[in-house]
C-alpha positions in Angstrom: 130.5 83.8 90.7 127.5 83.5 92.7 124.9 86.4 93.2 123.4 86.2 96.6 120.3 88.1 95.4 118.4 86.5 92.9 116.2 89.5 92.3 117.1 92.6 93.4 113.5 94.4 92.6 111.2 94.1 95.2 107.3 92.7 94.0 104.6 95.1 92.8 101.8 92.5 94.4 101.8 89.2 96.3 99.4 86.7 96.8 99.4 83.7 99.6 97.2 80.7 98.5 96.6 79.7 101.9 95.2 82.8 104.0 94.1 84.9 100.7 95.9 87.8 101.6 97.0 89.9 98.7 99.6 92.9 99.6 99.5 96.0 96.9 102.6 98.5 97.0 102.1 102.0 97.1 102.8 102.4 93.4 100.2 99.7 92.3 97.4 101.5 94.7 98.2 105.2 92.9 97.8 103.6 89.1 94.7 102.1 90.4 93.4 105.4 91.9 92.5 102.7 95.2 90.7 104.6 98.2 89.9 102.1 101.4 86.6 100.0 100.4 87.5 99.5 96.4 88.1 96.2 95.4 90.6 94.5 92.9 89.9 91.8 90.4 92.2 90.2 88.1 90.9 89.8 84.1 92.0 87.6 81.6 92.6 89.4 78.0 94.5 87.4 75.2 96.4 84.9 78.1 97.4 88.2 79.9 96.2 88.4 83.8 95.1 92.3 84.1 94.7 93.6 87.6 91.8 96.2 87.8 90.4 98.4 90.7 86.3 98.6 91.2 85.5 101.6 92.4 83.2 101.9 95.2 80.0 104.0 94.5 78.2 103.7 97.7 79.0 102.4 101.5 76.2 99.7 101.4 77.8 97.1 99.9 80.8 94.9 100.5 83.0 93.5 97.8 85.4 90.4 97.8 88.9 91.5 97.6 88.0 94.8 99.4 91.1 96.8 100.0 92.4 99.0 103.1 95.5 100.9 104.0 98.0 98.2 105.6 99.0 100.7 108.0 96.7 102.5 110.6 97.9 105.6 110.3 97.2 106.1 106.6 100.3 104.5 104.6 99.9 104.4 100.8 100.1 100.4 100.4 97.2 98.3 100.2 96.0 95.0 101.3 92.9 93.0 100.4 91.6 89.5 100.9 90.1 86.9 98.8 91.1 83.4 99.3 89.0 82.4 96.0 91.1 85.3 93.7 94.7 84.1 95.3 94.1 80.5 94.6 92.6 80.8 91.1 95.5 83.1 90.1 98.0 80.4 91.5 96.4 77.3 89.9 96.2 79.1 86.7 99.4 80.0 86.5 100.9 76.6 87.6 102.5 78.0 90.7 102.8 75.1 93.0 104.4 77.2 96.0 101.7 78.6 99.1 102.9 82.6 98.0 103.8 83.6 94.9 105.2 87.7 94.1 105.1 89.3 91.0 106.0 92.4 89.5 103.4 94.6 87.0 103.7 96.4 83.7 103.1 99.6 82.2 99.2 100.4 82.4 96.7 100.2 79.6 93.2 101.6 79.6 90.3 100.0 78.4 86.8 101.5 77.6 88.3 104.0 80.5 89.2 101.4 83.0 93.0 101.0 84.0 94.6 98.0 84.0 98.1 96.4 85.1 99.2 93.6 83.2 101.0 91.2 86.0 104.3 89.8 84.7 103.8 85.8 85.3 106.4 84.8 83.5 108.8 85.6 86.5 107.4 84.9 89.9 109.4 86.1 92.6 
């Protein structure tokens, strides 16, 4: 038997090495409590890649990987741009493709910051 769809679950976050585009689903944005202007980053803890949000305190500074809604009408999906973050992650994982998408695990709280583990063993 042949399956026409290799994966039936949609990815939670995707990275594009060439343009540095990061697409974040509404589920991930809700868990991280993202608002326009917040930034994202990835920490490595015990060999696990953890996505977390950097919430802005004021509107004075500008951050790399700053988030914005993907639709102008206020949708909950977010985008961010960081060529450096995309390349660093995909190179560290040994992903040869230009784009990769991943699922995320259950949220964990470390010292008051919410982290989402990125499931890197099976890129979509």
